[in-house]
C-alpha positions, 0 to 999 in steps of 0.5 A: 500500500505504501508503494502505491501511495508513493507511486501516486505522489511521485506522479503528482510531483512530476505533474506539478513540477513539470507541467504548467496549467497552460503549458503544452504537453505531448500527451493530452491525457497528461495535460488534462490530468495536470489541469484537473490536479491544479484545479483540485489543489487550488480548490483545496487551498481555498477551502483550507484557508477558510478552515484556518484562523488566526489565534491573535497575539500581537496582531502584527501578522494578522490582516484586520480585514482579510484574515479569519481572527475574530469570527468565523469569516473575514471582517471584509465579508461581515462588514462590506460597506466599511471594507469599501471605505478602507484605504489600507485593505491589507492593514494588520490588526496591530496597525488598525487597533494601534491607530487612534480609531479604526476609521482613521484609514477610511476614505471618508466618515461613516454615514448613517444607515447601513454603514452606521449599523455595521460600524456599531457592530464592528466596534462592539466586536473589536472592543473586546480585543486585547493584543498580547506580546506573543506572536500570532499563530495559525490554527486549522479547525478541521479534525476527525469527521470535519476533515472527511466532510470537508474533503468529500465536499469537493467536486473532483473525480474519485481518482483525483481525490485519491491522489490528493489524499495521498499527497496530504497523507505524505505531507502530514506524515513529513510534518509530524516526523519533523515535529517529533524530531525537533521535540524529542531529539 
């Protein structure tokens, strides 16, 4: 079984290392498989990013609007009208909370109506945030059944899913081995 996974992973590494999504490959089967694998990897990366969140420390490495750090979705999705006012869309949490006001980098004042409502909701959420001296960390909320449900939600052929699962298993095994060597040796 291990040799089967090794053969599959070797094939993916060859395809990902040698083929580009738009590159011409002599065999149309390889080109098609390469583009499907790239699409699958991109879908998995996007979904993984949605399942990963920041555990806030000093706020330097966490983006205020784009990263998931205070709720289950990025603040840009929860407060789209305020995000549209923002001039520094990649500002870190440390920069936004360290400024005199979160609105200090807005292109204009917050108006009444939806903007004012979103503003009051944002302030009530952010008021409870305190930065510490530790670094920001990233955690993945997928475990056990969540992982299986997450992975099965992709619309990919069973062969591609099997291939990607092999890549993930090898990657996690390598990470776990490195971690154990770092801690216990």
